[in-house]
Backbone as JSON Lines, residues from 0, in Angstrom:
{"i":0,"aa":"M","n":[63.76,113.13,-128.9],"ca":[62.94,112.08,-128.07],"c":[63.34,112.55,-126.42]}
{"i":1,"aa":"S","n":[62.23,112.43,-125.84],"ca":[62.17,112.81,-124.6],"c":[62.96,111.33,-123.84]}
{"i":2,"aa":"L","n":[63.09,111.57,-122.39],"ca":[63.2,110.31,-121.67],"c":[62.13,109.26,-121.35]}
{"i":3,"aa":"F","n":[61.03,109.95,-121.56],"ca":[59.93,108.84,-121.36],"c":[59.57,108.26,-122.77]}
{"i":4,"aa":"G","n":[59.85,109.35,-124.05],"ca":[59.66,108.33,-125.25],"c":[60.81,106.9,-125.4]}
{"i":5,"aa":"A","n":[61.59,107.15,-124.38],"ca":[62.74,105.91,-124.6],"c":[61.69,104.62,-123.78]}
{"i":6,"aa":"F","n":[61.19,104.92,-122.91],"ca":[60.11,103.74,-122.21],"c":[59.35,103.7,-123.33]}
{"i":7,"aa":"G","n":[58.7,104.2,-124.12],"ca":[57.55,103.72,-125.19],"c":[58.34,102.9,-125.93]}
{"i":8,"aa":"V","n":[59.42,103.44,-126.62],"ca":[59.93,102.89,-127.69],"c":[60.5,101.15,-127.29]}
{"i":9,"aa":"A","n":[61.18,101.25,-126.04],"ca":[61.76,100.02,-125.76],"c":[60.44,99.22,-125.22]}
{"i":10,"aa":"S","n":[59.42,99.55,-124.73],"ca":[58.04,98.85,-124.37],"c":[57.46,98.47,-125.85]}
{"i":11,"aa":"S","n":[57.32,99.17,-126.67],"ca":[56.8,98.66,-128.15],"c":[57.87,97.24,-128.36]}
{"i":12,"aa":"G","n":[59.09,97.8,-128.35],"ca":[60.12,96.38,-128.84],"c":[60.04,95.25,-127.99]}
{"i":13,"aa":"M","n":[59.73,95.48,-126.87],"ca":[59.53,94.29,-125.87],"c":[58.2,93.59,-126.37]}
{"i":14,"aa":"D","n":[57.0,94.19,-126.45],"ca":[55.8,93.72,-127.16],"c":[55.95,92.9,-128.32]}
{"i":15,"aa":"V","n":[56.82,93.43,-129.45],"ca":[56.81,92.9,-130.72],"c":[57.73,91.58,-130.33]}
{"i":16,"aa":"Y","n":[58.84,91.55,-129.5],"ca":[59.69,90.33,-129.27],"c":[58.95,89.37,-128.51]}
{"i":17,"aa":"Q","n":[58.08,89.75,-127.61],"ca":[57.56,88.8,-127.09],"c":[56.45,87.89,-127.8]}
{"i":18,"aa":"T","n":[55.63,88.78,-128.77],"ca":[54.79,88.15,-130.01],"c":[55.71,87.14,-130.62]}
{"i":19,"aa":"W","n":[56.88,87.76,-131.05],"ca":[57.85,86.93,-131.76],"c":[57.98,85.54,-131.19]}
{"i":20,"aa":"L","n":[58.48,85.55,-130.13],"ca":[58.81,84.12,-129.27],"c":[57.46,83.58,-129.27]}
{"i":21,"aa":"D","n":[56.42,84.14,-128.81],"ca":[54.85,83.15,-128.76],"c":[54.97,82.64,-130.16]}
{"i":22,"aa":"A","n":[55.15,83.11,-131.43],"ca":[55.0,82.57,-132.74],"c":[56.04,81.23,-132.6]}
{"i":23,"aa":"I","n":[57.2,81.7,-132.25],"ca":[58.14,80.45,-132.23],"c":[57.81,79.32,-131.47]}
{"i":24,"aa":"S","n":[57.24,79.73,-130.5],"ca":[56.97,78.55,-129.54],"c":[55.69,78.01,-130.14]}
{"i":25,"aa":"G","n":[54.86,78.31,-130.85],"ca":[53.61,77.56,-131.46],"c":[54.2,77.05,-132.5]}
{"i":26,"aa":"N","n":[55.35,77.23,-133.47],"ca":[56.02,76.68,-134.5],"c":[56.71,75.39,-133.9]}
{"i":27,"aa":"V","n":[57.47,75.83,-132.88],"ca":[58.16,74.57,-132.31],"c":[57.24,73.58,-131.82]}
{"i":28,"aa":"A","n":[56.17,73.81,-130.94],"ca":[55.3,73.05,-130.3],"c":[54.51,71.97,-131.52]}
{"i":29,"aa":"N","n":[54.48,72.81,-132.78],"ca":[53.78,72.23,-133.74],"c":[54.55,71.53,-134.86]}
{"i":30,"aa":"A","n":[55.6,71.31,-134.57],"ca":[56.94,70.91,-135.94],"c":[56.72,69.65,-135.99]}
{"i":31,"aa":"N","n":[56.15,68.86,-135.28],"ca":[56.07,67.15,-135.5],"c":[54.38,66.9,-135.63]}
{"i":32,"aa":"D","n":[53.56,67.79,-135.77],"ca":[52.12,67.28,-135.76],"c":[52.02,66.51,-137.31]}
{"i":33,"aa":"T","n":[50.95,65.75,-137.23],"ca":[50.93,64.97,-138.44],"c":[49.42,65.55,-138.85]}
{"i":34,"aa":"S","n":[49.15,65.33,-139.97],"ca":[47.81,65.68,-140.62],"c":[47.54,64.51,-141.65]}
{"i":35,"aa":"P","n":[46.27,64.34,-142.04],"ca":[46.05,63.41,-143.43],"c":[46.4,64.11,-144.6]}
{"i":36,"aa":"T","n":[46.47,63.56,-145.48],"ca":[46.79,64.44,-146.88],"c":[45.82,64.83,-147.42]}
{"i":37,"aa":"S","n":[44.54,64.81,-146.97],"ca":[43.68,65.41,-147.32],"c":[43.22,67.07,-146.82]}
{"i":38,"aa":"Q","n":[44.02,67.03,-145.54],"ca":[44.11,68.36,-144.84],"c":[45.46,69.01,-145.05]}
{"i":39,"aa":"S","n":[45.5,70.34,-144.64],"ca":[46.66,71.13,-144.72],"c":[47.62,70.77,-143.63]}
{"i":40,"aa":"A","n":[48.8,70.97,-143.84],"ca":[49.7,70.99,-142.54],"c":[49.82,72.2,-141.66]}
{"i":41,"aa":"Y","n":[49.88,72.24,-140.39],"ca":[50.36,73.17,-139.59],"c":[50.99,74.23,-140.51]}
{"i":42,"aa":"Q","n":[50.81,75.29,-140.33],"ca":[51.3,76.49,-140.96],"c":[52.26,77.46,-140.18]}
{"i":43,"aa":"E","n":[53.36,77.41,-140.36],"ca":[54.67,78.19,-139.97],"c":[54.04,79.67,-139.33]}
{"i":44,"aa":"R","n":[54.16,80.2,-138.38],"ca":[53.87,81.76,-138.5],"c":[55.03,82.7,-138.26]}
{"i":45,"aa":"Y","n":[55.05,83.9,-139.27],"ca":[55.89,84.51,-139.48],"c":[55.55,86.21,-139.05]}
{"i":46,"aa":"L","n":[56.06,86.86,-138.24],"ca":[55.8,88.23,-138.05],"c":[56.15,89.1,-139.23]}
{"i":47,"aa":"E","n":[55.2,90.08,-139.41],"ca":[55.46,91.32,-140.24],"c":[55.47,92.47,-139.27]}
{"i":48,"aa":"I","n":[56.56,93.04,-139.13],"ca":[56.69,94.32,-138.25],"c":[56.88,95.57,-138.99]}
{"i":49,"aa":"A","n":[56.61,96.71,-138.44],"ca":[56.91,97.87,-139.31],"c":[56.88,98.96,-138.01]}
{"i":50,"aa":"P","n":[57.54,100.28,-138.32],"ca":[57.64,101.19,-137.24],"c":[55.91,101.64,-137.07]}
{"i":51,"aa":"V","n":[55.81,102.05,-135.89],"ca":[54.49,102.99,-135.54],"c":[54.18,103.83,-136.44]}
{"i":52,"aa":"A","n":[52.91,103.95,-136.87],"ca":[52.61,104.94,-137.65],"c":[52.3,106.05,-137.41]}
{"i":53,"aa":"T","n":[52.41,106.45,-136.07],"ca":[51.59,107.77,-135.52],"c":[52.74,109.11,-135.38]}
{"i":54,"aa":"G","n":[53.77,109.07,-135.96],"ca":[54.65,110.08,-135.95],"c":[56.16,110.03,-136.58]}
{"i":55,"aa":"G","n":[56.81,110.47,-136.25],"ca":[58.22,110.33,-136.77],"c":[59.08,109.43,-136.3]}
{"i":56,"aa":"V","n":[60.26,109.6,-136.85],"ca":[61.18,108.41,-136.64],"c":[61.41,108.38,-134.79]}
{"i":57,"aa":"G","n":[61.45,107.48,-134.44],"ca":[61.59,106.7,-133.02],"c":[60.45,106.86,-131.99]}
{"i":58,"aa":"E","n":[59.16,106.17,-132.73],"ca":[58.26,105.97,-131.91],"c":[57.97,104.3,-131.73]}
{"i":59,"aa":"G","n":[58.89,103.84,-132.46],"ca":[58.75,102.34,-131.71],"c":[58.11,101.58,-132.97]}
{"i":60,"aa":"V","n":[57.84,100.15,-132.93],"ca":[57.48,99.41,-133.56],"c":[56.42,98.54,-133.49]}
{"i":61,"aa":"Q","n":[55.74,98.0,-134.35],"ca":[54.29,97.03,-134.13],"c":[54.47,96.05,-135.03]}
{"i":62,"aa":"V","n":[53.52,95.04,-134.48],"ca":[53.45,93.83,-135.64],"c":[52.27,94.17,-136.38]}
{"i":63,"aa":"T","n":[52.29,94.2,-137.87],"ca":[51.5,94.56,-138.7],"c":[50.41,93.29,-138.96]}
{"i":64,"aa":"N","n":[51.13,91.97,-139.21],"ca":[50.69,90.82,-139.84],"c":[51.44,89.8,-139.23]}
{"i":65,"aa":"V","n":[50.61,88.72,-139.23],"ca":[51.4,87.29,-139.03],"c":[50.94,86.51,-140.05]}
{"i":66,"aa":"A","n":[51.98,86.42,-141.03],"ca":[51.98,85.5,-142.18],"c":[52.41,84.2,-142.06]}
{"i":67,"aa":"L","n":[51.63,83.52,-142.93],"ca":[51.74,81.93,-142.9],"c":[52.47,81.15,-143.74]}
{"i":68,"aa":"G","n":[53.32,80.04,-143.33],"ca":[53.94,79.31,-144.34],"c":[53.16,78.46,-144.93]}
{"i":69,"aa":"S","n":[54.04,77.71,-145.6],"ca":[53.24,76.78,-146.74],"c":[52.27,75.66,-145.96]}
{"i":70,"aa":"A","n":[50.89,75.66,-146.23],"ca":[50.12,74.6,-146.14],"c":[50.28,73.4,-146.7]}
{"i":71,"aa":"Q","n":[51.03,73.27,-147.54],"ca":[51.68,71.67,-148.46],"c":[52.44,71.09,-147.33]}
{"i":72,"aa":"G","n":[53.4,71.56,-146.5],"ca":[53.96,70.69,-145.63],"c":[54.72,69.71,-146.45]}
{"i":73,"aa":"Q","n":[55.1,68.64,-145.76],"ca":[56.11,67.43,-146.44],"c":[55.09,66.32,-146.26]}
{"i":74,"aa":"L","n":[55.26,65.49,-147.14],"ca":[54.42,64.11,-147.24],"c":[55.64,63.02,-146.79]}
{"i":75,"aa":"S","n":[55.2,62.3,-145.85],"ca":[56.15,61.0,-145.8],"c":[55.45,59.87,-145.73]}
{"i":76,"aa":"Y","n":[55.98,58.67,-145.81],"ca":[55.59,57.41,-146.0],"c":[55.47,56.77,-144.34]}
{"i":77,"aa":"E","n":[54.11,56.81,-143.91],"ca":[53.94,56.29,-142.52],"c":[52.67,55.38,-142.5]}
{"i":78,"aa":"P","n":[52.82,54.04,-143.01],"ca":[51.83,53.25,-143.23],"c":[51.04,52.82,-141.98]}
{"i":79,"aa":"N","n":[51.7,52.97,-140.75],"ca":[50.93,52.58,-139.41],"c":[50.63,53.73,-138.68]}
{"i":80,"aa":"N","n":[50.71,54.71,-139.14],"ca":[49.94,55.84,-138.77],"c":[48.36,55.81,-138.88]}
{"i":81,"aa":"P","n":[47.69,56.09,-138.03],"ca":[46.42,56.12,-138.01],"c":[45.72,57.07,-138.97]}
{"i":82,"aa":"L","n":[46.38,58.29,-139.19],"ca":[46.05,59.14,-140.23],"c":[46.31,59.12,-141.62]}
{"i":83,"aa":"A","n":[47.21,57.99,-141.74],"ca":[47.82,57.57,-143.38],"c":[46.79,57.55,-144.27]}
{"i":84,"aa":"D","n":[46.91,58.05,-145.51],"ca":[45.91,57.55,-146.61],"c":[46.16,56.26,-147.14]}
{"i":85,"aa":"A","n":[45.45,55.68,-148.45],"ca":[45.38,54.58,-148.66],"c":[46.88,54.22,-149.29]}
{"i":86,"aa":"Q","n":[47.85,55.28,-149.43],"ca":[49.14,54.77,-149.72],"c":[49.89,54.91,-148.73]}
{"i":87,"aa":"G","n":[49.46,55.17,-147.45],"ca":[50.35,55.33,-146.28],"c":[51.22,56.58,-146.13]}
{"i":88,"aa":"M","n":[50.72,57.62,-146.84],"ca":[51.27,58.68,-146.55],"c":[50.52,59.82,-145.73]}
{"i":89,"aa":"V","n":[51.38,60.78,-145.02],"ca":[50.8,61.75,-144.29],"c":[51.33,63.08,-144.33]}
{"i":90,"aa":"R","n":[50.76,63.75,-143.66],"ca":[51.44,65.4,-144.0],"c":[51.88,65.87,-142.81]}
{"i":91,"aa":"H","n":[53.42,66.41,-142.95],"ca":[53.79,67.22,-141.48],"c":[54.28,68.49,-142.02]}
{"i":92,"aa":"P","n":[54.47,69.41,-141.05],"ca":[54.65,70.82,-141.3],"c":[56.1,71.0,-141.99]}
{"i":93,"aa":"S","n":[56.14,72.12,-142.81],"ca":[57.34,72.37,-143.29],"c":[58.46,73.17,-142.23]}
{"i":94,"aa":"I","n":[58.46,73.06,-141.07],"ca":[59.39,73.82,-140.2],"c":[60.83,73.24,-139.96]}
{"i":95,"aa":"D","n":[61.66,74.05,-139.77],"ca":[63.16,73.85,-139.79],"c":[63.28,74.21,-138.24]}
{"i":96,"aa":"L","n":[63.49,73.1,-137.39],"ca":[63.6,73.45,-135.93],"c":[65.13,74.29,-135.55]}
{"i":97,"aa":"G","n":[65.99,73.98,-136.16],"ca":[67.29,74.9,-136.26],"c":[66.96,76.25,-136.44]}
{"i":98,"aa":"D","n":[66.5,76.36,-137.44],"ca":[66.06,77.77,-138.01],"c":[65.17,78.63,-136.65]}
{"i":99,"aa":"Q","n":[64.2,77.72,-136.33],"ca":[63.37,78.37,-135.1],"c":[64.22,78.52,-133.88]}
{"i":100,"aa":"M","n":[65.41,77.75,-133.51],"ca":[66.12,77.84,-132.37],"c":[66.88,79.1,-132.57]}
{"i":101,"aa":"V","n":[67.26,79.56,-133.82],"ca":[68.26,80.77,-134.11],"c":[67.32,81.83,-133.88]}
{"i":102,"aa":"Q","n":[66.17,81.64,-134.48],"ca":[65.12,82.66,-134.49],"c":[64.82,83.1,-132.91]}
{"i":103,"aa":"M","n":[64.87,82.12,-132.18],"ca":[64.38,82.23,-130.73],"c":[65.54,83.09,-129.87]}
{"i":104,"aa":"V","n":[66.66,82.82,-130.25],"ca":[67.99,83.29,-129.58],"c":[67.99,84.74,-130.02]}
{"i":105,"aa":"V","n":[67.64,85.09,-131.23],"ca":[67.57,86.3,-131.75],"c":[66.54,87.16,-131.02]}
{"i":106,"aa":"A","n":[65.44,86.55,-130.89],"ca":[64.26,87.31,-130.2],"c":[64.64,87.33,-128.75]}
{"i":107,"aa":"E","n":[65.4,86.52,-128.13],"ca":[65.56,86.59,-126.83],"c":[66.59,87.74,-126.52]}
{"i":108,"aa":"R","n":[67.56,87.7,-127.31],"ca":[68.46,88.8,-127.17],"c":[68.03,90.25,-127.29]}
{"i":109,"aa":"A","n":[67.02,90.55,-128.23],"ca":[66.57,91.52,-128.52],"c":[65.39,92.16,-127.4]}
{"i":110,"aa":"Y","n":[64.75,91.37,-126.87],"ca":[64.05,91.39,-125.5],"c":[64.94,91.72,-124.56]}
{"i":111,"aa":"Q","n":[65.72,91.29,-124.41],"ca":[66.76,91.72,-123.09],"c":[67.45,93.03,-123.48]}
{"i":112,"aa":"A","n":[67.59,93.15,-124.82],"ca":[68.34,94.77,-124.84],"c":[67.15,95.64,-124.71]}
{"i":113,"aa":"N","n":[65.92,95.45,-125.01],"ca":[65.03,96.3,-124.83],"c":[64.71,96.45,-123.4]}
{"i":114,"aa":"V","n":[64.7,95.39,-122.56],"ca":[64.77,95.57,-120.86],"c":[65.78,96.3,-120.63]}
{"i":115,"aa":"S","n":[66.95,96.17,-121.09],"ca":[68.05,96.86,-120.63],"c":[67.86,98.33,-121.06]}
{"i":116,"aa":"S","n":[67.34,98.57,-121.89],"ca":[67.3,100.13,-122.11],"c":[66.15,100.67,-121.35]}
{"i":117,"aa":"V","n":[64.93,99.97,-121.02],"ca":[64.19,100.35,-119.85],"c":[64.87,100.64,-118.8]}
{"i":118,"aa":"T","n":[65.59,99.93,-118.43],"ca":[66.44,100.13,-117.16],"c":[67.14,101.35,-117.16]}
{"i":119,"aa":"Q","n":[67.99,101.57,-118.0],"ca":[68.98,102.58,-118.48],"c":[68.17,103.92,-118.35]}
{"i":120,"aa":"A","n":[67.01,103.88,-118.94],"ca":[66.26,105.03,-118.99],"c":[65.63,105.53,-117.58]}
{"i":121,"aa":"R","n":[65.21,104.23,-116.92],"ca":[64.89,104.37,-115.41],"c":[65.84,105.14,-114.72]}
{"i":122,"aa":"Q","n":[67.17,104.51,-114.49],"ca":[68.3,105.33,-114.14],"c":[68.39,106.67,-114.49]}
{"i":123,"aa":"A","n":[68.38,106.83,-115.69],"ca":[68.78,108.36,-116.04],"c":[67.54,109.25,-115.36]}
{"i":124,"aa":"Y","n":[66.28,108.85,-115.47],"ca":[65.11,109.67,-114.83],"c":[65.35,109.82,-113.33]}
{"i":125,"aa":"Q","n":[65.88,108.56,-112.88],"ca":[66.05,109.02,-111.3],"c":[67.17,109.87,-110.99]}
{"i":126,"aa":"S","n":[68.31,109.88,-111.63],"ca":[69.24,110.92,-111.64],"c":[69.14,112.36,-111.64]}
{"i":127,"aa":"A","n":[68.37,112.32,-112.78],"ca":[67.9,113.49,-113.06],"c":[66.84,114.38,-111.92]}
{"i":128,"aa":"L","n":[66.11,113.32,-111.24],"ca":[65.18,113.76,-110.29],"c":[66.42,114.16,-109.1]}
{"i":129,"aa":"E","n":[67.1,113.48,-108.65],"ca":[67.9,113.64,-107.88],"c":[68.88,114.91,-107.83]}
{"i":130,"aa":"L","n":[69.26,115.26,-109.08],"ca":[69.74,116.56,-109.26],"c":[68.84,117.76,-109.21]}
{"i":131,"aa":"G","n":[67.35,117.67,-109.12],"ca":[66.9,118.41,-109.09],"c":[66.44,118.86,-107.66]}
{"i":132,"aa":"A","n":[66.72,117.93,-107.0],"ca":[66.23,117.92,-105.32],"c":[67.37,118.78,-104.62]}
């Protein structure tokens, strides 16, 4: 892989981790949504990621699909909720906030690692230019 390839690979990683952070933020923002029992609950977003399919090893990664969690959610008894059915039940998403926070930390660290890779590649490229001068 050339030095410029390092930029592409790290950039693709940054794109994937930014998309992952966006999905996590949507999951967290909608974790406390309430729906009537006649409707689906907010569906948690999961990313499916694969290597870039244009060449060999080391070409980067890409998001291939956004999978959805269960639309069933969890039923809870909230008779005073305006969305409650005749039995006082409403539907909430099945999102574990603790799990989302762990995923957020992992995605942030991975994003930072890719930024560091870009920085290191840039510094190596600048050093190579100085040697040639």
